[in-house]
N, C-alpha and C positions, 0 to 999 in steps of 0.2 A: 733846081734839082735837089740841092741840099735841103732846101726848105721842105720839100715834099718828103724827103727821107726822114727828116726830124719828126714830122707829123705822123708818118707811118710808125716810127719807133715809139712815139708817145702812145698812139692808139694800141700798139701791141702790148705796151706795158699796162695800159688800163685793162685790156682784155685779160691779161695774165693775172692782174690783181683781183679782178672780179671773179675769175675762176678760183683763185686761192681763197677768197671770201666764201664762195659757195662751198668749197670742199671743207673749209674749216667749220662751217655751220653744221655739216653732216658728220664731221669727225667724231664728236662725242657719242652720237647714236651708233655710229658704225663701230666705234671702239667698245661700247657697251655690248653691242650684239656679239662682237667677237669674244668678249669676256664671257657672255652667256653660253657660248659654244664650248667653253672649257668645262669638262666634267668636274662636279663638286668633289673635292678630295675627302669630304666628311663621309664616313661609312654609314650606310643605312642600318637600322635596327634589324637584326636577323629574325626571320619568322620562326615561331616556336615549332619545335620538332613534333611531329605527330607519331606517337608510338603505336605499335600493334598491341592487340589485346594480350597476346602472349608475353610481350615485353613488360607491359604494365603489371601483369599478375606476378612477375618475377622480381619486381622492385621492392626495396626495403621501405620501412615506414616513413623515413625522411623524404624519399623521392615521391612516394605516394601522396604525402601531404602537399608537396609542391604542385603536383598535377591537380589535385583536388582544389587547391586554392585558386587555380586559374579560372574556376567557375565557367568552364567552356565544354559544351557537348562535343565540339569538334576535336578538342584535345583529350576527350574521354575522361573528363572529371567525374562523371557518375560511376564509371568503372573503377576509377582510382579510389573513390570513397568506399565502394563495395569491397574491394580488395583490402583496403585499409582496415575496415571493420572486421573482415575475416581474420586478418593477421592479429588484431587485438584479441579476437575471440579465441584463437588458437593458442595465444600466449597467456590466456587466463585474465586478460584485462577487460572484464565484462562491461564496466561502465564506459570506457572509451569505445568499445565495440557498439554498445547501445547508442551512444551519441552519434557515431558515424553513420549507422543505419538510419537513424532518425533524420539526420541532415540530408541524406540521399532522398528519402521519401518526401521531405518538405521542399527541398530545392528543385527536385526533378520528378514531380508526381506523375508525369506522363511517360517517363522513361521505362523501358521494359524491365529494368532492374528494380523498380520500386516495389512491385508485388513480391519479388523474391526477398527484398529487404524486410518486408512485412513478416514473411514466414520465419526469417532468421530472428527477428525480434520476438516472435511468438515462442521460438525454441529457447531463447534466453530466459523469457518469463516463465516458461514451463520448468526449466531446470532450477530456477530460483523460487519456485512455488508461488509465483505472483499470478494467481489464476485470474483475478479481475483484469489485470493488464493484458494477460494473454487473450482473454475473451474479447476485450476491446480492440486489440490490433487485428484479430481474426475477423471480427465483424467489419472493421474498417476495410480490410482486404476484400471481403465479399461484396460490400457496397460500392467500393471504388473501382474494383477490377473484376466484375462478375463473370466475364467470359474468358478470363485468363486461366490457363491450366492450374496455376497456383491456387485458384479458388476451390478446386476439388479438394486439395489438401486442407484448406482452411475450413471448409464445411465439414469434412470428415473429423478433423480435430475438435471442432465445436460440438459435433454430435457426441464424441467420446466424453467431452467434459460434461455435457448435459446428462449423459447416462450415469456418470459418476455422481452427479448431483441428484440423481433419481428424478430428473425432470424429463420424463419419457416423452411427453407431448412435444417438447421443444427439440428433443433428439430426433424424433421422426420428421419434424419440419425441416431441420437442417439436411437430413438425408434426402428428403423429397426434393428440396431445392436443388441439390446437386444432380439428382436424377433427371430433373427437367432441363437444366442447363446443358448437361453433357450426355444426354440420352444416346445410347448406341456407341459411344466412343470407348476405346479400351481403357482410358484413364479412370472410367467410372467403376471398373471391376471391384476394387476394394470396398467402395461405398455400397454397391449392390449386395455384396456378400454380408456386410454388416447389417444392412437393412433386412435382408431375407432371414438371416439367423435370429435377429431380434424379434421379428414377427413370429418365427417358428418357436423360439424360446417362450414367447408369451401365448403360444397355442392359437395364434391367428393364422390358420392354415390357408385361408383365402389369399391374404396378402403375401404370405410366404411363397405360395405357388407362383403368384404373379411376379415376384422379384426373381425367383430362381429361373423362371421361363425367360425373363428379360436378360438374365445373365447368359443363358444358353443361345441367345440370338447374336451374341457378340462373337464375330468370327475370329477375333484375335485371342480368344481363350486358349490356354495351353491344354494339353491332354489331361494333365493333373487337375487344373481348374475346372475343366468340363466335368470330370468325374465327381469332383466335390460338389458342384452344383447339382448334378444328378442325384447324389446321395441326399442332399437337402430336399430335393423335390420328392424323392421316395419317402423320406421321413414325414413330409407334409401329407402325403397320401396315407401313410400309416396313422397319423394323428386324426385324419379325416375318415378313418374306418374304411379305407379302400385298399386292402392288402394286395388285391390282384394287380393293380397299377404299380404298386411299390415293387412287387415281385418281378414284373417285366423290366423295370429299371435296373434292379440288382442283377438280373441275368445279363442285361446289356453291358453293364460295367464289368462283370466277370469275364466277358468275352474279349475285353480290351487288355491284352497281355502286356502291352507297353507300359502299363501303369505301375506305379510304385507298389511294392509288396504290401505295405501297410494299408493302402487304399483297398486292394483286393481282399485282404483279410477283413477289413471293416465291412465291405459289401457282403462278404460271405456270412459273417456273424449276424449282420442285420437281417439277412435272408432267413437264417435259422430262427431268429427271434420274432419272425412275423406271426408265429402262433400266439405270441403274447401281446400282439397289437390290439388297440381298443376295438371293441365290437360296435361302438357307436361314436360319432364325431365328438371330440372334446368340446367343441364350440359349434353351436347351431349356425349353419351358413345363412339361413333365412333371417335369423336374429342379427347376424352381422350386417346383412344388407339393410335392415331396418334402422340399425343404429348408425350406419354410415350415412343414410339418407337424412337422418335427424341431426347429423353433425356431432354425434357423441364422440368424445375424445378416445384416443387409442387405449388409454389406461383402463377404461371401462371394459375392455375386451379380455383382460387377463383373468385367469382363474385363480382361486385362492391357493396359498402355499400348501394347505392341507390336501386339496384336490390334486395338486401337482405331484406330491410325494406318493400318491396312491397309484400313479401311472409310471410307465418307464421313464427314466430321467434322461433328458436331452443333454448331451455333452457337446461342446464346441471347442476346437483348438485352433487359434489363429496361427497362421504361418507367417514367415518373414515377408511374403509378397502380398499380404492382406487377404489371402485365401482363408477359408474357414472349413475345417473338416467337421462333418456332422454325422452322428451315429446314435442309434438307440442301444442302450446297454441294459443289462439285467437289473 
């Protein structure tokens, strides 16, 4: 009996030892697993804060530089660059402003602020009399962002530069390009006024009438703008020796009592001056059609200064909104 008890005891020891070996074999893995369950005490890098547009616009130059240096659209680096350039501009640091606008355009050419930065650069160049640089950036805007609303301003400014340079053909091309791209949109109003009045000033009544009529189709015209377009249309009829049509327009304007007093006085005076209107068109319409068909440039349609001084002189006064008042004077 003692013998069997000893054997049983030995077997029990062997079983216990084997179990201990098995457990010890798994102990490191189990210990490591337990260690992995313990959270890492090392703090993770904090995610960059995303600021609102209002917050970014209120930051100082140092903070804006930090956000711009992140080179991240998510963190609004393009906006930071734009605000940085504006702060430099407002503080008279034109060179730093120019560099910041350029960096925005180069680093984020597809961002909505890129064409705005182009216009800001054009403004800097205009103030510094850097006309070649101004033309270059305006052309870059027009070619790179043709359908953006900023392109209307770019083409309008380009046309003004061409007019100053007496490059009339190129001026008309810029205006026509804007009219095609933004036909019927309210943003085109200043362009159409400039185009219509340039044609009228050069006695091309056919084109002037076309532009004034296009203006009158825009429903967003203010009462004042509509009256000014009608004045221009009436003047075109006068120059085309059609006083009856001009008279009807002047009468219609005078019935609109909501108009500014100066416009009503202008219409009334122009109506009185109808007796002095040309008895025959200043430019033959058939001749215009033939020259248009032949591809003759617009400059060929202008009459000589001597002929112009023999007729009533056309005056035009730009307003702050791009409107143009037109009248016939003594």
